[in-house]
BAKEZA-485656 format. One record per residue: x, y, z of N, C-alpha, C in turn; residue in one letter. Coordinates in steps of 0.2 Angstrom, whole numbers, plus 5000, padded with zeros to 4 digits. Layout:
XYZXYZXYZa
...
This chain:
516250154524515950214526516450254531m
516550324529516950364532516650394538f
516950394544516650434550517150484552i
516950544552517350604554517550594562d
518150594563518450584570518150634574p
518150694572517850754576517150744578q
516750714573516050704574515950644580m
516450594579516450544584516550564591m
517050614591517150634598516550674601k
516250714596515650754599515150704601r
515050654597514450604599514650564606i
515350544606515550514613515450564619t
515650624618515550674623514850684625y
514450684620513750694622513450634625f
513650574623513350514627513550514634v
514250534635514550534642514150584646i
514050644643513650694647512950674649l
512650644644511950624645511950574651l
512450524651512450474656512550504663l
513050554663513150594669512550624672v
512250664667511550694669511050644672l
510950594668510450544671510650514677l
511350504678511550474685511450524690g
511550584689511450634695510750644696c
510250634691509550634692509350584697q
509650524695509450464699509650474707v
510250494708510550514714510150564718d
509950614715509550664718508850634720d
508550594716507850564718507950524724e
508450484724508550434730508650474736s
509050534736509050574742508450604744v
508050624739507350654741506950604744i
506950544741506450494744506650454750d
507250464752507550424758507050434764q
506850384767506450384773506850384779c
506850434783507250444789506950414795l
507450384799507150354805506950404811s
506450394814506250434820506850434825p
506850494829507350494834507150534840d
507550544845507350584851506750564854t
506650494855506050464859506050494866l
505450514868505350544875504750524878t
504850504884504250494889503950554891l
503350564889503050634891502450624896i
502250554898501750544903501750474904g
501650454911501650384913501250374919v
500950314919500550294925500750224927s
500350194931500450124933500350074927s
499950094922499750044917499750084910n
499950144909499950174903500550224902a
500750234896501350284895501250314888a
501450374888501350414882502050434879t
502250414873502950414870502850464864i
503350514863503350554857504050544854t
504150574848504750564845504850624839w
505450634837505550684831505550644825s
505250674819505250644813505250704807a
505750694802505850744797505450734791t
505250674790504850654784504150694783n
504050714777503450754776502850714778e
502850654775502250614775502450544778i
502150524784502450454787501850424791s
501850364790501550324795502050284799i
501950284806502450264810502250194813f
502650144812502550074815502950074822e
502650044827502950044834502949964836i
503449944839503549884842503749894849e
503449864854503649864861503549804865y
503849794870503749734875504149744881g
504149694885504549694891505249704889l
505649744893506349754892506749694891s
507049694885507449634883507149584878g
506549604876506149564871506549564865f
506449504861506849494855506449534849a
506749574845506449614840506049564835k
505449584834505049544830504549504834g
504649504841504149464845503749504849t
503749574849503449624853502749634851g
502449684854501749704853501849754847n
501349764842501449804836500849854836v
501049914835500449964834500750014828a
500250054826500450104821500050174823s
500350224820499950294821500250334815t
499850394814500050434809500250504812n
500350504818500650564822501250544825i
501650584828502350574831502250564838n
501750524840501650504847501150444848s
501150414854500750354854500650344862i
500050324864499850304871499850234871i
500250204875500250134876499850114882l
499350074882498950054888498949984889s
498649964895498649894897499349864899g
499749914901500449894904500449874911l
500949834913500949814920501249864924n
501049874930501349924935502049904937p
502549954938503149944941503549894936e
503549904929503849864924504249904919t
504749874917505149904912505049884905s
504949934900504749914893505249944889y
505349914883505749934877505249954871d
505450004868505050024862505450044856i
505250024850505650044844505050074839y
505350124835504850164831505150164824v
504750154818505050154811504550194807q
504850234803504450274798504250234792s
503650244790503450214783503250274779k
503650294774503550344770503150324764c
503150264762502750234757502750154757s
502450124753502350044754503050014754i
503450044749504150004748504650054751n
504550104755505050144757505050154765n
505350114768505350114776506050134778l
505950164784506650184787506850134791s
507450144793507750094798507350104805a
507450054809507050064816507450114820w
507150154824507450194829507850154834s
508350194838508650154843508150134848e
508350084852507950064858507850114863k
507150124865507050174870506750134876f
506950144882506750104888506350154893t
505850134896505450174901505150124906f
504950144912504650104917503950134919s
503450094920502850114923502850124930t
502350164933502450184940502150134945n
502250144951501850104956501150124956i
500650074957499950094957499750134963p
499350184962499150224968498750184973l
498750204979498350174984497650204983v
497150164983496450184981496050194987v
495850264989495550274995494750264994p
494550204992493850184991493750114993q
493150094995493050024997492849994991f
493249954988493149914982492949844984r
492649804980492449734981493049694984p
493649704981494149654983494749704986l
495049674991495649704994496149724989l
496349674984496849694979496749754975s
496149774975495949834971496149904974q
496349894981496549954985497249974984l
497649924981498349934980498749944986n
498549924991498949924998499549884997i
499449824994500049774993500249774986y
500949754985501149734979501349664978t
501349644972501549574970501049524973e
501249464975500849414978500449444984t
499849444984499449474990499649444996l
499649374997499749345003500449355006k
500849385002501549395005501549455009d
500949495009500849555013501449605012l
501749615005502249665004501949735003n
502049775007501749845007501949885002v
501449924999501649964993502150024995s
502650044991503050094993502750164994p
502050164992501650224994501350225000l
501450175004501150165011501750145016a
501650145022502150125027501850085033f
502150045036501950005042502150045048e
501750035053501850055060501650005065y
502050015071501949965076501750005083k
501449975087501250005094501649975099l
501750025104502150005110501849955114a
501149955115500749915118500149895113t
500149835110499649815105499049795109p
498449795105497849765108497849695107l
497549655112497549585112496949565107f
497049515103496549495098496649415097s
496449385103496549305102497149285100d
497749315102498349295100498549295093y
498149335089498349345082498949395081s
499249385076499749435074499349495069h
499649555069499349605065499849645062k
499749665056500149705052499749775051q
500049825053499649895053500049935047r
499549965043499850005038499450075037i
499850125036499550195034499750215027i
499250235023499350265016499150335016a
499550385016499350455015499350475008l
498950525007498850555000499550584998p
499750584991500350604989500550674991a
501050684994501350754996500950775003g
500650735006500250765012500550725018q
500450745024500650725031500150725036s
500250675041499850685047500050745051m
499650775055499850835058499750825066i
500350835069500350825077499750865080s
499450825085498950855089499050835096n
499650845098499850825105500050745105g
499950715111500150645112499650595109d
499050625107498550575105498550565098g
497950555095497850545088498050605084l
498450605078498650665074498050675070p
498050735066497550745062497750715055t
497350675052497450645046497150685040f
497450685034497150715028496650675025p
496150705022495650665018496050615013n
495750555012495950505008496550465011n
496650475018497050425021496750355022t
497150305021496950235022497350205027v
496950175032497350145038497050065037i
497550025037497349955037497649915043t
497249855045497549815050497349745048k
497949705046497849635044497949585050t
497549535051497549485056497749425053f
498249385056498449325054498749285060y
498849215058499149165063499649135059y
500249135062500849085059500649015060n
500648975055500548905056500948875062n
501548885062501948865067502448915069d
502348935076502748995078503548975079e
503648905079504348885079504748885072r
504348885067504548885060504148925055d
504348995055503949035051503849025043l
504348975041504348955034503748915032s
503348895038502748855037502148895035q
502248955034501749005032501249025037g
500749065035500249085039499549085036k
499049095041498349095039498149165040q
497949205034497749275035496949275035i
496649305040495949305041495549365039l
495849425041495449485039495949545038e
495649595035496049655034495449705036t
495549745041495149795043495349865040r
494949905037495149965034494750025036v
495050075037494750145039495050195033l
494550225030494650275025494350345027i
494750395027494450465029494150495022k
493550505022493250525016492850585018i
492950645014492650705016492550725023d
493150715027493150735034492950685039g
492650625036492450575041492750505039e
492850475045493150405044492550355042w
492650305038492250255036492550185037q
492250135039492550075040492250015035t
492749975034492549915030493049855032g
492749795031493149735033493249685027n
493849665026493949615020494149545023y
493749495021493849425023494249395018k
494749365020495249325016494949255014w
495049245007494749175005495249125007n
495049055007495449005009496048995005e
496049014999496649004995497149064996a
496949115000497349165002497649204996q
497149214991497349244985497049314985t
496549334989496249394989495749394995d
495449454997494949465002494349504999a
493849485002493149514999492849555004i
492649615002492349665007491649625010l
491649625016491049595020490949635026d
490249665026490049705031489649665037y
489549605035489149565040489449525046q
490149515045490449485050490449405050g
490849365052490849295052491249265057s
491249195057491749155062492149115058e
492749105059493249065056493649015060v
493648955060494048905064494748915062p
495148915067495848925066496248885071v
496848865069497248825073498048845072s
498448835077499148855076499548815081w
500248815080500648785085501048845088i
501048845094501348905098502148885099d
502448935102503248925103503448865107e
502948845111503048785115502948715112n
502648725106502448665102501748635103g
501348675107500748655108500248675103s
499748635101499248655096498648695099v
498548745097497948795099497448795094n
496848795096496248805091495748855094s
495448885090494848935092494448955086l
493848985088493449005083493549085082t
493849105077494049175077493449215074y
493249275078492649315076492849375072k
492649375066492749435061492149485063i
492349545065491749585067491349615061p
490749625063490349665058490449735057s
490149775053490349845052490049875058n
489449855061489149875067489649875073t
489949815074490449805079491049845078d
491249865072491849905071491649975074c
491049995073490850065075490750065083f
490650015086490550005093491250025096t
491749995094492450015097492750075094c
492650095088492950155085492450215086h
491950215091491550265092491750315097n
491850375095492050435100491550495098t
491150505103490550555102490250545096y
490050475095489650455089489950475082n
490650475082491050485076491550425076q
491650395070492150345069492850375070i
493250345074493950365075494450315075t
495050325073495550275073495750265081p
495950205083496150185090496850185091i
497250155087497950135088498450185087g
498450225081499050265080499050335083p
498950335090499150395094499850405094k
500150465094500850475094501150445100l
500850445106501250415112501250335111r
500850305107500950235106501450215100s
501650275096502050265091502850275093l
502850315099503450335101503850285105n
504250245102504650195105505150165100f
505650135103506250105099506050045096d
506250035090506149965086506849955083i
507149905086507849885084508349945084n
508249985090508750035091508550105088g
508050105084507850165081507150185083n
507050255085506450275087505950285081n
505350245082504950245076504650315074q
504450345080504150415079504650465076l
505250455078505750505075505850485068h
505850425066505850405058505250435055q
504650435057504150455054504150535053f
504450565058504550645058505050655052i
505550625052506150635047505850615040n
505350575039505150555033504550595031n
504350645035503850695034503150655034q
503050605037502450575038502050605043y
502350645048502050685053502350755053i
501950805053502250875054501950905060t
502150955062501950995068502250975074g
502750925074503250905079503850895076v
504450925080505050915077505450865080s
505350835086505750785089505250745093v
505450675093505050625097504950645104s
505550675107505550695114504950735116s
504650775111504050815113503450775114e
503450715113502850675114502950625119i
502450615124502550565129502550495126s
502650445130502650375128502250335132q
501850285129501450235132501850175133l
501950155140502350105141502150035138p
502649995137502549925135502349885141d
501749855141501449815147501849755148w
502249735143502649665144503349685147t
503449745148504149765151504149755158d
504349695161504349675168504749725172v
505249765169505649815173505149865176s
504549875173504149935175503649905181l
503349955185502949935190502349905188s
502049865192501349825190500849875188t
500849935192500349985191500450015184e
501050035182501150065175500950015170i
501149955171501049905166500249885165r
499949885170499249875170498849935167a
499049995169498650055166498850055159r
499450035156499550035149499149985146a
499049925149498649875146497949895145y
497649925151496949945151496850005145m
497350045144497350095140497150075133d
497550025130497550005123496949955123i
496749915128496249865127495549885129n
495549935133494849955136494650025135c
495150075135495050145135494650165129a
494650135123494350165118493550165119h
493350115124492650125126492550155132c
492950145137492950175144493350245144h
493050295141493350355141492750405139v
492750465141492250515139492150515132p
491450505130491350495123491350425120g
491650385124491650315121491050275122g
490950215119490350175119490050165126f
490550155131490250135137490250195142c
490250255140490250315144489550315148e
489050295145488350295149488250235154d
488650185152488550125156489050115162q
489550155162490150145166490450205168s
490650215175491050275177491750275176t
492050215173492750205172493050255167l
493550285168493950315163494650285163n
494850245158495450205158495950225154l
495950295151496450315148497050325152a
497650305149498250305153498450375157y
498250425154498450495157497950515162e
497450475163496950495168497250475175t
497150515180497450505186497050445189s
497350415194497050355197496350375201f
496350425204495750455207495150455202v
495350495197494850505192494650445187n
495050395188494950335184494350295186s
494250295193493750255196493850185196n
494550165195494750095195494550065202i
494750095208494650075214493950055216l
493450105214492750095216492450035211s
492750025206492449975201492949915201r
493349905206493849845206493449775206k
492949765209492649705209492349685202n
492049735200491749725193492249715188s
492849745188493349735183493549665184i
493649645190493949575191493449525188l
492849535190492349485187492249485180y
492349535177492249545169492849525165r
493449525168494049515165494349445166t
494149415172494449345174493949285172t
493349305169492949245167492749265160n
492649215156492449225149491649205148y
491249255147490549245147490349295142n
490149275136489949325130489349365133p
489449435131488949485133489149515140g
489549485144489749505150490449525151i
490849475149491649485149491849545145s
492449575147492749625144493349605141m
493449625135493049675131492449635128p
491849675127491249645124491349605118l
491749635113491849605107492549605105i
492749565100493449565097493849515100g
493649475105493949415107493449355108t
493749295108493349235110493649195115s
494249215118494649185123494849235128v
495049215134495349255139496049265137l
496349325138497049335138497449315144h
497649255145497949235151498449285154g
498949305150499449355153499149415155e
498649445151498349505153497949505159g
497549445160497149435166497549435172v
498149395172498549385177498849455180d
499049505175499249565176498749605180l
498149615177497649655180497449625187i
497349565188497249535194497749555199q
498449545197498949565202498849645204e
498749685199498649755200498049765205y
497549745203496949755207496949725214l
497349675215497449645222497949685226d
498349725223498749775226498449835229s
497849845227497549915228497249905235l
């Protein structure tokens, strides 16, 4: 059979052309169907337990697969979610924690994109809660393990130049201010606190004062919260396991023992006050008022740095520019000071919250024991014998202070007796 060469060339050319056209058609379809990876992942909102992530995607129709977990998790072992929009809200996250997230486009059942590049974000510190919740942990005053008493970065500790005596217990004092707000100076006394301020005082005993690694026994955390312009009180009693503290308005007694710096074992029955007791001491003209954080009590050096000056620099306090504008309440333990100065400072912090105009004892006593009150107006001399009797003997209902202690403060009693004997 004869085949025309020219015809053969035409047929070959046609076949080649057809193959080329078909090949181009297949390439074009593969480009059109290619499922592109999401990119430009962005954190658009975050809290202590949730985050909103968005991303860019150019595919017309996509379902997005998401995998996320703690930073460093192995791909394929994380939490999985899906969405048909280019954003997702991840909830149930841990506070102050770093997470990784990957996103993949699913254009069809058999057409998946590559995974996006890893995107890392961190959740926020939980906000301090200015409400009385059933458990202390729910206020977010502390971070991590509660019994370690690690203060939230959204709060700060403060100390007093002369602290109140409370049966030889240690105290940790904390203030948490609302975000972006400050206390406002009101002279040497208490500053003006913004609404939703939280003040706490936690009482504990070191098991062995000679070796702090032996741990401590935490007994209670007293809480003041300013709500709608008025202070409210609540008290949290710590459980025996030291894992949390329960809101308790009734008050109770807890046996406690510890070894002091001299190696002696001390034991007493610690009294946790009721809410009524709290009002007794914090009562000023029938309004609940903080006692400790007066500016003159904050104005002293700690490890060579003035505490009040640091608070001013940190914008915790406004309305005062330098600590030298505020007077100082002396430290009653400073033996370089006169007996009178030390005794008056001791009386101020331990007695004056009741023995001042507007205090709980105003109608029962003529004493005015505020440090700034002159000796003549304090009536200390005329009440000398009564003060001696009520402070040098422990008799519940008669001894001073009426509540808050179960034993005499030997060092304080000695100081007051020395002072009164000198008059």
